[in-house]
N, C-alpha and C positions, 0 to 999 in steps of 0.2 A: 749420761752419767751412770755410775754404778752405785747401788744402794744394797746394804746387807742387813737383814734381820736375823738375829740368832735366838732361836727359841728352843724350849724343852717340852717334850711330851710327858704324859703320865703323872703330872702333878697331882698328888693326893693318893697315889698308889700305895705308898708306904712312907714311914718317917725317914728312911734312908734316902729315898728319892727326894723328898721335900728338903732335907738338909743339903743334898747335893745341889738342888736348884737354888736354894737360898745362898749358898756359898758362891755358886757360879755367877749370881747377880751381884752380890756384895763385893766380891773380890775379883771377879772375872769380867767377861764381856757379854754374858747372857742379857738379853733385852726383854724376852717374853716367855710365857709359860702357858700350857694348856691344861686345864683342870678337869679331872674325872670326878664329877660331883657325887657319884655313888660309891666311890672307892673308900676303903677302910680309913685312910688318913686324910680324907678331904677336909675335915674340920681343922686339922693341924695345918694343912696347906693354906686355908683361908686365914687362920690366925697369923701365920708367918707373912702372908701378903700384906696384911694391914700394917705391918712393921717395915715394909719394903716399898716406900713411896717411889713410884717410877717404874716398877715392874708391871708390865702389861700382861694381863691375864685374860684368857678366853676359855671357851668350853671345848673340852676334848670329848666329843660325843661317843658314847659306848653303845654299840648295837651288835657287838661280836666279842666273844671271849672276855667277859667282864661282868660286873654287877649292874643290874637295872636299878632304877629309882622307884618305880611303881612296884607294889606287892605282886607276887606271882599270880594271885587270884584274878588280878585285873588284866594280866597279859599272859595267859596260860600257854599260848601258842608260840611265845617268844623265848621264854626262859624255863629253867628247870625248877624243881621245888624249892631250891635254895635261892632263887632269884638271879641265877647266872645265865648269861647268853652263851650258847655253844660256840665252838671254834670252827665248825664246818662251814667254810666260807662259801663254797659253791652251793650247798643246799640252802643256806640262808639267802643267798642272792636270788635263787629261783623262787623261794617262798615270798620274799619281799616284793618281787615283781609280779607274780602271777596270782597270788591269793588275797582277795579283797579283805577277808577277815583279819589276816595277819597285817596287812597294810594299815588297817584301822588301829590295831594295837600298837604298831610301830609308831604311828603318828602320835598316839597318846603318850608313849614313852619319851619320844623326842621332845614333845611339849613339856613333859614333867622335868626333863633334864635342864631345859632352858629356864623353867620356873625355879628349879632348885638353885641354879646359878644366880638368878635375880634375887633370890631370898638371902644370899650371902651379903648383899649390899655392894659387891665389887662392880666396877665398871666392866662391861662386856667388850673386850678389845677385838675379839675375833672368834671364829669357830673352825674346827676341823673334826675329823673322826678317827677313832682308834682303828689302826690298820688301814687307814684311808678308805673306809667303807663309804664315804660320801661320794666316791667315784661311781658307786652304784646309782643308776638313774633315779630310782625311787627314794633312796636315802638322801641323795643330793638335793632333789626337789623339795623334800620335806624339811631338810635342814634350812634351806633358803627361805621357804615360805613361812615356816614357823618362826625361824630366827628373826626375821624382819619385824615381827610383832614384839620382839623383846629387845629391839634396838641393834640388831646385828648389822655391822657395817663392813666386815671384811672376812674372807675365808681363804684357806690355803688351797692352791691348785697344785697337786703333787705331780708336776711335770719336770722331770730331771733331764736336762739336755744330754742326749747320748754322745754327741761330739765332744763335749767337755769331759765327760767321764772317760772316753777313749783316750783323750789327750792326757788324762791323769793316770793312764795305764790300767784302767778297769775294763776288762773284756765285757761286752754287752751281748746279752742273749736276745732272743726274739721278743720275749715279754718286755724287756727294758726298752727296746726300740719302739714297741707299740704304745708305751705309756703316754707319750705326748698326744697321740690320736685319741686315746680314751678320755683325755682331759678336756677336749674341745667342747663337748656338750656342757660340762660343768662350768667351764669358763664363760661360755655364752649365756647360760642361765644366770650366773652371778652378775655379769655386767648388765644384763637386761634388768635385773632387780636393783641395780644401782650400787652393788657391792664392790669394794676394792679387793684386788687380788694381787698376788705376787706374779712376776713374770716367769721365774724359774725357782726350782727347789733343789736342795741337795741334802742327802741323808737316806735316800732310798737304797741305792746300790751298796752303800757302806753302813747300812742301818745297824746300830750297835757297835760300830767300829770307827766312829769319827775321831780318830786319833790326831794328835798334834802334827805328826808327820804328814798325814793325809791332808789336813787343812792347809799346811804350808805348801803342799803341792797344788791344791785347788785355788788358793787365794789369787795368784797372778792370772789364772785362767777364767775367773768369774766373768760372765758375759755382761754386756750393757743391759741395764734395767734393774728391776728390784728382785733380788735373790733372797730366799729364806733358806737358812741352814738350820736343820733341826737336830736335836740331840736327845739322848736318854741318860742324863747324868744321875749318879747316886753317890753318896758319901761312903757307903759300905755295902757289902753283899748281905742280903737277908733272905728269908724263906720265900717271900713273894717273888723276888727276882730269880731265885734259883728254880722256882717252879714254872714261871712264865717265860723267862728269857735267859735260860742257862748259858747260852753262848754269847750274850752281849757283854761288852766291856764297859760297864757303867762307870767304874772308877776311872778308867782311862779317858772316857769322854769328859768327865769332870776335870781331869788334869789338863785336857786340851783347852777347855774354856778358861782355865786359870793361867795358861802358859803365856808369858810375856812375848814370846816370839810370834805366837798366833795373833795376839793383840796388835803388834806392830805390822804384821803382814796384812791384816784386814783394815787397818786404819787408813 
């Protein structure tokens, strides 16, 4: 059988994102969203979720390029004076793996983010990480170990099938072809911990560009199993989106989730 989950990342980043996610669920085909608990509009996202019965919400763990939950004094090696994680992915990856002091701070922050989610009173549907940082062995291990204590039952495995993307006309580089191999450890750890995972994911190669036309091309090519298609919808452009994702088509992704042709193709 083929199953599809349609999810949105960055819930709580801004009211424009929150409005886009709400509209995509109310009037479109969105089924799930991932909440950044330390983001500026997180409280607004939680308020909206309470009025959206059926929207499945999980934790969008932030350990890169975003706000931490703990104060900088408690995690001085992770964040700057304003409490922001840096965007240097390679340097962060090395530090998270090799430096015990940083790993201890990282574990404390991950626990704080799960606790912040629990404090909202929302049911924890799943977890994943901003920029898929849970592919990092240390981050993935901590997310699973700490998350289980908060009732975590499912995580996203960011494994996008290269053959399907090639069939969609997307040329694949070496990095894209290597992604399924990088996910094997994460999938193994998740299944060993009793967590549910998707079989495939879509949204990596076309990140920020999940248009209706692309989804119509993808729909008949979806493989057997459970696929997650993730989006970054927003109802309008704002300063946060311009600063962090200037090349993303947030409004076009919302339009795709509202498009009746896409609904029919995926049904």
